[in-house]
N, C-alpha and C positions, 0 to 999 in steps of 0.2 A: 436448507440441510447441505452438507458436504457430501458428495458422491463417493463411493469405494475408489473411484479412479481417482479424484481430487486427493484423497486422502494418501492413497499410492504414489501419488505424484510428488506431493508435500513431503512424505516419507523418504521418499528416495534423494531428494536434493537435501534434506536434512542429514542422511547418512553421511552423502560424500562431504558435506560441510565439518562434520565432526572428524572425519578420517582425514580430511586435509589439514585440521588444525592441527593433528599429531605428526605431519612431518617435519624433519629438522628443518630449522630456519623459517619455517613458517609465522613463530609468533615472534613480533615487534618487540623488544623491550623500550618499553615508552619512555624511561629516565635516560636511558644509554641514547636513545635515537634524538631524541631533543637536546641533550647534552652536545652530541657531535655536531648537530645539524647548526644548531643556533652560536657555539661558542665562536666560529670563526666571525660572525657578524654583531655580535650583542653583548652587553657587558656583562660582567661575573653575575651581577645582582640580577639583570633580566633573565639571563639564563636559569639560577635558580628558582627565582619566581613562576618561571615557565615551567617547571618542572613539579615545583611543590603546588602551584594554583594550575594556570593554563598560560601559554603565550598570548593571549588577550588580555589577561591581568596585567602581564608583564609590559604590556604596550607595544608589543611589536608591530612594525608596521605591515599593512596588507602587500606592499611591494614585496618586501622581503620574505614573507611567507609564501608569495607567489613564486617568486623565483626559487625558493628551496622546494615546495611541491613540486614545480617542474624539473628541478633536477633528480628529485625522487622517484619522478615518473621516467624520465630518461635511465636512471640506473636499473630501475626493473624491467624496463623494455629492452634496453640494452640485455641482461641477464636471461630472460624469457626468450631472446632470439638465438643467442648462442649457446644455451645450455643443451645438450643431448637429453631427450625426454626420456630415454630408457634409462641412462645413468643417473639421472637427477631424482628418479622417482623410487624409494625402497619400495619392497615388497608388499607393505599393508595398504598397497592401493588397490590390489589385486581382490582385496575383500568384495570389493563392488565390481562385478564383473560390466555393468554399463558404461565402465569409466576408463577409457584407453589411456595408456601412458603420457601421449601427447597433451590430452584435456586436460590430465591432472596437473602435468607438471604446468600449463597454462593456467588453470585455476588456483595453483599455489601461488603464482605471482600476484593473481588478483587480490589474494585475500592479502600479502605482504604490502601491496600498494594502499591497498584502502586502510589499513592499519596507522599505515606511515602518513596517510593525509588527514586522518580523522586527529591523530594528534598533534600536527600541526596546525588544524584548526580548532584544538581546545577541545577534544573530547576527552572524556577519562581513561585510565587503561581499561580496555575491553576484557583483559582476560585475569580470573584470581590468581595469585601467587600459587595458591595449593590447588591440587588436582590436575588431572589426567586430562579430561575432557571439558570443554567450555560449558558454562552454566547455560540456562535457557535463554537468559535475557543475551548473553553476548552471541548466540547462536543465531537469534531473530534480530540484533542490530546489525551482525554480519550479512544475514541474508537480505537485509534493506540496502545495505551498502553496492552488494553485486547486483541487486534489481534495478539501483538507479546507474550502475555501470552499464548495464544491459538495457536501458531505456524506458525501463517498466515506471510509467507513472504515478501507479499509488505507491511503488517505492520513495519517490522524492515526498510525496506528501507524508508516507509514515517517518520519514526523517526528520523533515520538519517539526514534526508534533514532538519526536525526541527531543529535538535542539530545543525547543520552547521550553520544556520542563528541565533542561540540564540550565539553563540561562537563567528563569525563574527561580528556582529553587536553590542554585549555586552548589550544588553538590558534586563529591569528587566521584561519583560512582554512576553506572546506568540506572536509571529509573526503572527496577526490575518488576514491578508491580504492570506498570504502562506497558512494557512490552510485552509481558507475560499473560496477563490477565485482562488489562485495561481497554482502552480504545484503539492501543496502536496494534493489538495482538490481531485483531482480525484482518489489518491490510498485511501483516505478517505473513499470515498464510494463504492470502492471495497470490501473494508474490512467490511464496515459496513454490507453490502450485504452479505458476506461471514458468518458472525456472526448471521445476522438477518435471513437467510435461515434455519439455525438449529432452532432458535426458534421461528419461523413460524410454522415449522413443529413438534413442540412441541419436538425436539430433543436438545434443547439448554443444557441440563444437562447430555445427552448423550454425547455432544462434552467434557465434562468435563470428565466424566466416562461411561461407557457401562449402568452403573446402579447407581442409588444413592439410597441406602439402608438408609432406617430412620426406625430405631428404638427407639418406645417411643418418637418422635418426635426429637430425638437429631440426628444431621448426623453423619454418619459412620467414625470414626476416620481412619478406614484402607482406605477409598474413599479419605478421606480427606489428608492423606500422600501419598497416592499415585497418588494425580492429584494436588490439592493447592500447594503443596510444590513445584513440579518440575516446575509447571508454574511461581510460584512468583521468582523461582529461575531464571528461562529462562530470566524472564524481567529484573533482578539484572544484570546477565551478559552481557547482551544488553546494558543496561545503562551504566555501568561501561567501555565502551570501544569507547565511543560517545565524539565527541570534547567538550561537555559542562563539561564533569567529568575530562578533562587533565588540572593541573593546568600552562602547558605552554600556553594552549588557553588564559590564564586569566593573568591579572596585578598581579601575586603573593605577597600576604601580610601574615606576620607572619613566623614563623620559624619552621611550622611544628607541627603536632600533634604527642602527645604521642604516643606510639605503646602499650600500654599497655591492656592487655586483654578485650575485650567488649562484653563477652560471657553472661552477664546480658540480660535479656529482656527489650526492649523499652518497656516504659509504652504503654497505652493504645492511 
């Protein structure tokens, strides 16, 4: 039975997550992002299928996806390094006193890169078009993504289970029952508790790095390179191994994407 402390920790992380998803620019438009990312290296038909179905169904090669994913990671790393935490976070984050501005800025970019990587590796749109707050399924899958980035092994298992359901059922939305009531839900609670403990103890930032040095209001580039970059790559590597990313798990369409270099940064 979950203790009051565990419940409080999970709740603290959940509240932080919800507030973060309301920040300007945090939510990524799946169709727009895929079109912008893929159009330079794929045929018009492949881009169309990738958006209406998934990049895996469109037959886009693993090499191109990896290059685009790395470009997206570089783009977000550059932004979180350069932007002033104080200038970049609106007052809404003051609603949660345990989250300082620098940590909030960092967390916002974690959610951005998680969405970008998910869409490249054939996950459905994570947010409903309507509604200010993400539904429970979206909150839970984002919790698992953040958990993977932090190296929480339970999160890897949870994401793998969700991916298997997506690949098996060929659905275009998250398996909400599994994420909110089914076998994945207990894993989500475990991961949220793990992340929430760091948050409630004021050590969420230290889970990212032992110290977050802020010089003149700008997040240290050294901290970002040492933490954000490997955390994002950890999520990319895990997503690339899942059933959702494998063309064999889908009814493949198209002739395969060009393997041309995709080293340019993907836009915001």
